[in-house]
N, C-alpha and C positions, 0 to 999 in steps of 0.2 A: 341292836341288833336291828338287820334290816326287815320293813315288812314282806312278807310274802307276796302280802294281796297287790301291796304298790308294786312289785317286781314283777309278778304276773301281770300286771297290766300294763307296766312300761313293755315289757316284751312282747305283749299283742302288740299293742300301739307301733311300736318299730315295726313286725310284718306286717300289720296296715299298710304301711306306708311301705313296704319295700315292694307290696303287692302291685300298689297304686304305682309307684313307680315302673315297673317293668307294661301295666300297661298303657303307661302313658307312652313309655320307649317304644311299645309296639306299635301304637299309633302315630309316633310320629315317623318309625321306619315305612308309615305305608304311606304318609303322607308325603313324604320324601319318595318315596318309588312313584306313585301318583303326578306328581308335582316332573321327574323326570319322563315319564310317560307323554305328556302335556308338552313339553318344551320340545320332547322328538315331531311329535302331531305339528307342534306349531311351528317349526323347520317347513317341515315339508309340507304343509298349508303355505307359505312363504314362497318354497320353492314354485309349486303347481300355482301360483298367482301371477309370479316372473313371468313364468310358462307362457301363462293365458295373456298379459301385457304385451308382452312380446310379438304372440301370435297374432293377437288382433289390431299390434299397432302395424305388422305386416300385411295383413288384409287389408286395411286400410289405404295401405300406401299403394297394393296393386289395384283397389279399386277406385283409386283417381285417377281422372283423366289426364291425357299424356299429352301435352300442350304440344301442340304442332307449327311445328318450322316453317314458317314460312320462306318459300325462296323466291328469290326478288327475281323476276323478269329477263330474260337475259337474250338483249335483242340479237337478231345472228347480222353477220356482216352484210353488205348489199352483195348480190349475186348470190350466196347460197340458201337453196331453198331444203325446207324439210322437205320430204316426201314419205 
């Protein structure tokens, strides 16, 4: 004959483990959801950093002095005068 006390203890232990598993599963779902949100946020931050880098590079390019082109002095043929 099965000991009623040990059977009851076994059922209670099983129920305790089920509750623990439910709590762990909920926690895991929350962690996964949080990770998903953080990954999305990280992608947005990376895109914004890329935009900022490109804007900074463009601004630096515009702030650089334009190299002056030196024109060779062209001598005018004899008899032609600029007036």
